[in-house]
C-alpha positions in Angstrom: 57.8 -63.8 -255.8 59.9 -60.7 -256.1 63.4 -61.6 -257.1 66.1 -60.7 -254.6 69.7 -60.4 -254.2 71.2 -59.2 -250.9 74.1 -56.9 -250.7 75.4 -57.7 -247.3 76.6 -61.2 -248.1 78.4 -60.3 -251.3 79.7 -57.1 -250.1 83.1 -56.5 -248.7 81.6 -54.8 -245.7 80.5 -57.7 -243.5 79.5 -55.6 -240.6 76.6 -54.2 -242.6 74.9 -57.5 -243.1 72.5 -57.2 -240.2 71.4 -53.8 -241.5 70.2 -55.3 -244.8 68.0 -58.0 -243.4 66.0 -57.3 -240.3 63.1 -59.6 -239.3 60.7 -57.8 -241.8 63.2 -56.4 -244.3 62.2 -56.0 -247.9 65.5 -55.3 -249.8 66.1 -54.8 -253.5 69.4 -55.7 -254.9 70.2 -54.5 -258.4 72.7 -56.7 -260.3 74.5 -56.8 -263.6 75.8 -60.4 -263.9 74.2 -63.7 -262.8 77.4 -64.7 -261.1 76.9 -61.9 -258.6 73.2 -62.9 -258.2 74.1 -66.5 -257.4 76.6 -65.6 -254.8 74.3 -63.1 -253.2 71.3 -65.5 -253.0 73.6 -68.3 -251.9 74.9 -66.3 -249.0 71.4 -65.2 -248.1 70.3 -68.8 -247.9 73.4 -69.7 -245.9 72.5 -67.1 -243.3 69.0 -68.6 -243.1 70.5 -72.1 -242.6 72.9 -70.8 -239.8 69.9 -69.2 -238.1 67.9 -72.4 -238.3 65.2 -70.6 -240.3 63.5 -72.2 -243.3 63.9 -70.5 -246.8 61.6 -70.3 -249.8 63.1 -70.0 -253.3 61.1 -69.2 -256.4 63.5 -69.2 -259.4 64.2 -70.4 -262.8 65.5 -74.0 -263.3 68.9 -72.5 -264.2 69.2 -70.4 -261.1 67.8 -73.1 -258.8 70.6 -75.4 -260.0 73.2 -72.7 -259.5 72.0 -72.0 -256.0 72.2 -75.6 -255.0 75.7 -75.9 -256.5 76.7 -72.9 -254.4 75.3 -74.3 -251.2 76.9 -77.7 -251.9 80.3 -76.1 -252.6 80.0 -74.4 -249.2 79.5 -77.6 -247.3 75.7 -77.9 -247.1 73.7 -81.0 -247.8 70.9 -79.6 -250.1 69.0 -82.9 -250.3 68.8 -83.1 -246.5 67.8 -79.4 -246.2 64.9 -80.1 -248.7 63.9 -83.3 -246.9 63.8 -81.4 -243.5 61.6 -78.7 -245.0 64.3 -76.1 -244.3 64.7 -75.3 -248.1 61.7 -75.3 -250.4 62.1 -74.4 -254.1 59.5 -73.5 -256.7 59.6 -72.8 -260.4 59.2 -69.1 -261.1 57.4 -69.2 -264.4 54.8 -71.8 -263.4 54.2 -69.9 -260.1 53.6 -66.7 -262.0 51.0 -68.4 -264.2 49.2 -69.6 -261.1 48.9 -66.0 -259.8 47.9 -64.2 -263.0 44.4 -63.2 -264.0 44.9 -61.8 -267.4 47.8 -59.4 -267.3 47.7 -58.7 -263.6 48.4 -60.8 -260.5 45.3 -61.7 -258.5 45.4 -60.9 -254.8 43.3 -63.9 -253.8 45.5 -66.3 -255.8 48.6 -64.7 -254.3 47.2 -65.3 -250.8 46.4 -68.9 -251.6 49.7 -69.8 -253.4 52.4 -67.5 -251.8 50.6 -66.9 -248.6 50.0 -70.6 -248.1 53.8 -71.3 -248.6 54.6 -68.5 -246.2 52.3 -69.8 -243.5 53.8 -73.3 -243.9 57.4 -72.0 -243.7 56.6 -69.9 -240.6 55.0 -72.9 -238.9 58.2 -74.9 -239.4 60.5 -72.2 -238.1 61.7 -72.4 -234.5 62.0 -68.6 -234.4 58.7 -67.9 -236.2 60.6 -66.2 -239.0 61.7 -67.3 -242.5 63.5 -66.0 -245.5 62.2 -65.8 -249.1 63.9 -65.2 -252.5 62.0 -65.1 -255.8 62.3 -64.2 -259.5 58.7 -63.8 -260.4 58.9 -60.0 -260.5 62.0 -60.0 -262.6 60.3 -62.4 -265.1 57.3 -60.1 -265.3 59.5 -57.1 -265.9 61.6 -58.9 -268.5 58.3 -59.9 -270.2 57.3 -56.3 -270.6 54.7 -56.2 -267.8 56.2 -53.7 -265.2 52.8 -52.8 -263.9 52.2 -56.4 -262.8 55.7 -56.5 -261.2 54.9 -53.4 -259.1 51.6 -54.8 -258.0 53.3 -58.1 -257.0 55.7 -56.1 -254.9 52.8 -54.4 -253.1 51.2 -57.8 -252.4 54.5 -58.9 -250.8 54.4 -55.9 -248.6 50.8 -56.7 -247.6 51.9 -60.3 -246.8 54.6 -58.9 -244.5 51.9 -57.5 -242.2 50.8 -61.1 -241.4 54.1 -62.9 -241.4 57.6 -62.3 -240.2 60.2 -62.8 -243.0 63.1 -61.2 -244.7 62.5 -60.8 -248.5 65.2 -60.4 -251.2 64.2 -58.8 -254.4 66.7 -58.9 -257.3 66.4 -56.9 -260.5 68.7 -57.1 -263.4 69.9 -53.6 -264.1 69.5 -54.0 -267.9 65.7 -54.0 -267.2 66.0 -50.2 -266.9 68.1 -49.3 -269.9 65.8 -46.7 -271.4 65.3 -43.0 -270.5 61.6 -43.7 -270.1 62.3 -46.3 -267.3 63.1 -43.6 -264.7 59.6 -43.4 -263.2 59.3 -47.2 -263.0 62.8 -47.5 -261.5 61.7 -45.1 -258.8 58.5 -47.2 -258.2 60.7 -50.2 -257.6 62.9 -48.4 -255.1 59.8 -47.0 -253.2 58.4 -50.5 -252.9 61.4 -51.7 -250.8 62.6 -50.8 -247.3 66.2 -50.7 -248.6 67.9 -50.3 -252.0 71.3 -51.7 -252.7 73.2 -50.8 -255.9 74.9 -53.2 -258.3 78.2 -55.1 -257.8 80.0 -52.3 -259.7 79.3 -49.9 -256.8 79.9 -52.6 -254.1 83.3 -53.4 -255.5 84.5 -49.9 -254.3 86.1 -50.6 -251.0 86.0 -47.3 -249.1 83.6 -44.5 -248.5 85.6 -41.9 -250.5 85.6 -44.1 -253.6 81.8 -44.6 -253.2 81.3 -40.9 -252.7 83.2 -40.2 -255.9 81.2 -42.7 -257.8 77.9 -41.2 -256.5 79.1 -37.8 -257.7 80.0 -39.1 -261.1 76.6 -40.7 -261.4 74.9 -37.5 -260.4 76.9 -35.6 -263.1 75.9 -38.2 -265.7 72.3 -38.0 -264.7 72.4 -34.2 -265.0 74.1 -34.5 -268.5 71.5 -37.1 -269.5 68.6 -34.8 -268.5 70.1 -32.0 -270.6 70.5 -34.4 -273.5 66.9 -35.5 -273.2 65.7 -31.9 -273.2 67.8 -31.1 -276.3 66.5 -34.2 -278.0 62.9 -33.4 -277.2 63.4 -29.9 -278.7 64.9 -31.4 -281.8 62.0 -33.9 -282.1 59.5 -31.0 -281.8 61.3 -29.1 -284.5 61.2 -32.2 -286.7 57.5 -32.6 -286.1 57.0 -29.0 -287.0 59.0 -29.5 -290.2 56.9 -32.5 -291.1 53.7 -30.4 -290.6 55.1 -27.7 -292.8 56.1 -30.2 -295.5 52.6 -31.8 -295.4 50.9 -28.4 -295.6 53.1 -27.5 -298.6 52.3 -30.8 -300.3 48.6 -30.3 -299.7 48.6 -26.8 -301.0 50.8 -27.8 -304.0 48.4 -30.6 -304.8 45.3 -28.4 -304.7 47.1 -25.6 -306.7 48.1 -28.1 -309.4 44.6 -29.5 -309.8 42.8 -26.4 -311.1 45.1 -25.6 -314.1 45.5 -29.3 -314.9 41.7 -29.8 -315.0 41.4 -27.0 -317.6 44.4 -28.3 -319.6 42.9 -31.8 -319.7 39.6 -30.5 -321.0 41.2 -28.4 -323.7 43.4 -31.3 -324.8 40.4 -33.6 -324.9 38.6 -31.1 -327.1 41.6 -30.7 -329.4 42.0 -34.4 -329.7 38.4 -34.9 -330.6 38.6 -32.3 -333.4 41.9 -33.6 -334.7 40.4 -37.1 -335.4 37.9 -35.8 -338.1 40.0 -37.1 -341.0 40.5 -33.8 -342.7 43.1 -34.0 -345.3 44.8 -30.8 -344.1 45.2 -32.3 -340.6 48.9 -32.8 -339.8 49.5 -36.3 -338.3 52.4 -34.8 -336.4 49.9 -32.5 -334.5 47.9 -35.6 -333.5 51.0 -37.2 -332.1 52.0 -34.0 -330.3 48.5 -33.7 -328.8 48.6 -37.3 -327.7 51.9 -36.8 -326.1 50.7 -33.6 -324.3 47.6 -35.6 -323.1 49.9 -38.3 -321.7 52.1 -35.8 -319.9 49.0 -34.0 -318.6 47.7 -37.3 -317.2 51.0 -37.9 -315.6 51.0 -34.4 -313.9 47.4 -35.1 -312.7 48.5 -38.3 -311.1 51.4 -36.5 -309.4 49.0 -33.9 -308.0 46.8 -36.7 -306.6 49.9 -38.3 -305.1 50.8 -35.0 -303.4 47.3 -34.8 -301.9 47.5 -38.5 -300.8 50.8 -38.0 -299.0 49.6 -34.9 -297.2 46.4 -36.5 -296.0 47.5 -40.0 -295.2 49.3 -39.4 -291.9 46.3 -41.4 -290.5 44.9 -44.4 -292.3 42.4 -43.2 -294.9 38.7 -43.7 -294.5 37.3 -46.4 -296.8 34.0 -46.7 -298.7 33.5 -50.5 -298.4 31.2 -52.4 -300.6 31.0 -56.0 -302.0 33.2 -56.2 -305.1 35.1 -58.7 -307.2 38.9 -58.2 -306.9 39.4 -60.0 -310.2 37.3 -57.4 -312.0 39.2 -54.5 -310.4 42.6 -56.1 -311.4 41.5 -56.7 -315.0 40.2 -53.1 -315.3 43.4 -51.7 -313.8 45.6 -53.7 -316.2 43.5 -52.6 -319.2 43.8 -49.0 -318.0 47.6 -49.3 -317.9 47.9 -50.8 -321.4 49.6 -47.8 -322.9 52.0 -47.4 -320.0 52.9 -51.1 -320.3 53.4 -50.8 -324.0 55.7 -47.8 -323.6 57.8 -49.8 -321.1 57.9 -52.8 -323.3 56.1 -55.0 -320.8 53.6 -57.7 -321.5 51.2 -58.2 -318.6 49.7 -61.6 -318.0 46.8 -62.0 -315.6 46.1 -65.3 -313.8 43.0 -65.0 -311.7 40.2 -66.9 -310.1 37.0 -65.8 -311.8 35.3 -64.6 -308.6 37.3 -63.3 -305.6 34.7 -61.5 -303.6 35.1 -59.2 -300.5 34.1 -56.0 -298.9 36.7 -53.4 -300.1 37.0 -49.9 -301.3 37.1 -50.2 -305.2 38.9 -46.9 -305.8 41.6 -47.6 -303.2 42.0 -51.2 -304.4 42.5 -49.9 -308.0 45.1 -47.5 -306.7 47.0 -50.3 -305.0 47.0 -52.3 -308.2 48.1 -49.3 -310.3 50.9 -48.5 -307.8 52.2 -52.1 -308.0 51.9 -52.2 -311.8 53.6 -48.8 -312.2 56.5 -50.0 -310.0 56.8 -53.1 -312.1 56.9 -51.1 -315.4 59.4 -48.6 -314.0 61.9 -51.1 -312.6 61.2 -54.0 -314.9 61.2 -52.2 -318.3 61.2 -54.7 -321.2 60.4 -57.6 -318.9 57.0 -59.5 -318.6 54.8 -58.8 -315.6 52.6 -61.5 -314.1 49.6 -60.7 -311.9 47.9 -63.4 -310.0 44.6 -63.1 -308.0 43.2 -65.9 -305.9 40.7 -66.5 -303.1 42.0 -68.0 -299.8 40.1 -68.8 -296.6 38.8 -65.5 -295.2 41.1 -63.4 -297.4 42.2 -62.7 -301.0 45.7 -62.6 -302.4 47.1 -60.4 -305.1 50.6 -61.1 -306.4 52.5 -58.9 -308.9 55.7 -60.4 -310.2 58.1 -58.3 -312.3 61.4 -59.3 -314.1 63.3 -56.2 -313.1 66.4 -55.3 -311.2 65.4 -56.8 -307.9 65.9 -55.5 -304.4 68.6 -56.4 -301.8 67.2 -57.9 -298.6 68.5 -54.9 -296.6 66.3 -52.5 -298.6 63.1 -54.6 -298.8 61.4 -53.1 -295.7 62.6 -49.5 -296.4 61.0 -49.3 -299.8 57.6 -49.2 -298.2 58.5 -46.0 -296.3 57.5 -42.5 -297.4 59.9 -40.9 -299.9 62.2 -43.9 -299.8 63.5 -45.6 -302.9 66.2 -48.2 -303.6 67.4 -46.7 -306.9 68.6 -43.1 -307.3 66.1 -40.4 -308.5 68.3 -39.4 -311.5 68.0 -43.0 -312.8 64.3 -43.5 -312.1 61.9 -40.7 -311.7 59.2 -40.3 -309.1 58.8 -39.2 -305.5 59.2 -42.6 -303.8 55.6 -42.6 -302.7 53.9 -45.4 -304.7 54.8 -48.3 -302.5 54.2 -46.3 -299.3 50.7 -45.3 -300.4 50.0 -48.9 -301.4 51.1 -50.1 -298.0 48.9 -47.5 -296.2 45.9 -48.5 -298.3 46.5 -52.2 -297.7 46.8 -51.5 -293.9 43.6 -49.5 -294.0 41.9 -52.7 -295.3 43.4 -54.7 -292.4 45.8 -56.5 -294.8 49.5 -56.7 -295.3 52.0 -56.3 -298.2 55.4 -57.9 -298.5 58.1 -58.3 -301.1 60.4 -61.2 -302.0 63.3 -60.3 -304.2 67.0 -60.8 -305.0 69.3 -58.5 -306.9 68.9 -59.2 -310.7 66.0 -61.6 -310.1 63.0 -59.3 -310.2 60.6 -58.7 -307.3 57.3 -60.4 -306.2 54.9 -58.2 -304.2 52.2 -60.0 -302.4 49.1 -58.3 -300.9 46.8 -60.2 -298.5 43.4 -58.6 -297.9 40.8 -59.9 -295.4 37.5 -60.4 -297.2 35.6 -58.5 -294.5 38.0 -55.9 -293.2 37.4 -53.8 -290.1 36.7 -50.1 -290.6 40.0 -48.2 -290.7 41.1 -46.5 -287.5 43.4 -43.5 -287.3 47.0 -44.3 -286.6 50.1 -42.4 -285.7 51.9 -40.8 -288.6 54.3 -43.1 -290.4 
């Protein structure tokens, strides 16, 4: 049932009470504190008792107890009222469950459950009228289902065509704390025959004070609208800046690829000729060529990263096929042998012999290389352990380094684009490796997480379903 809190009975203007609750009134009372709600509902029920009309209450256990204490404190025998059928209480959460079909209230169930209770109350009433208070709508709203709350309000209005009752609907004002709640707030107001503001407004004792408060609220609303427009403009400018940046990265990546391809071919040719064993061959030239080849490969990987980051606003498309993750990991580790040696790292692989699944081998290799590169960079001189194992319906890849570690506050941030825990001047790179790894893992329907403490190294764990769904485009991250 819709939650309700009457104004009249809490308000300091008692002559207005009759205006709030006519025979078929549907009033919404917004409130900020439970104390105000309890007093409001308590007075609403007392008016029903004085009129000799039965009342229905659908509320949480906490509120039901509070309402009973309020009635008792004001001289009413609650047990006797319940025994006489003049006060009937239901649990809000269990009643909501009875009415729901999926995420929406079902009209037929509402007619059977709420309509049945309404008919019984009306039959017991000497005047043919009754009063109802409930918190089902408030529970739905707090649970993130405002559409269902509005539909329930409409069902109450339909029920009012068949029965004569006054209905109190109470909404906590903190349900509407976001700027996007304005339309739904208006829907709530339209669903009721009268709207009563919170206790803050009602505490103002004269018409002039209330008029001033309304004017202040109007000014704040105007200022908020202006701020929203300004923020939307800034957000659009930021989106445009991101588009420009991604375009630049894409162009830069493509532009770098062509000269790098030529350079790589020429260096490969020179290295092939330098290994002929000619006496006149200077060993220093071989070392220089090898160094140039290493740096060229590094530039090539950077160019590929630039293309990845410009094209990975949505999850990348995958070329799935049946592969052995253990083979991919061992090949990746072998391919990084020179980099590991340069960093002074020994890599130990502990793997089940066969960890099969449908994955993209190129993307999987990139994930492993990104994690290994991160381990070599921040765990220089320390051993790296790589573990691969098969689990029910998924595979697990664990890369453990003995590096500097990551504080808990930074552990989620390091997976974001261009984010890094340590400064660029101390450790090179763009801060893209872990972000790309996360996006590729997500594209496979998996997850990546890190466990670490400062000075204790870091353990990155990747979980991959063995039969992932095809990647679907997502919003830019």
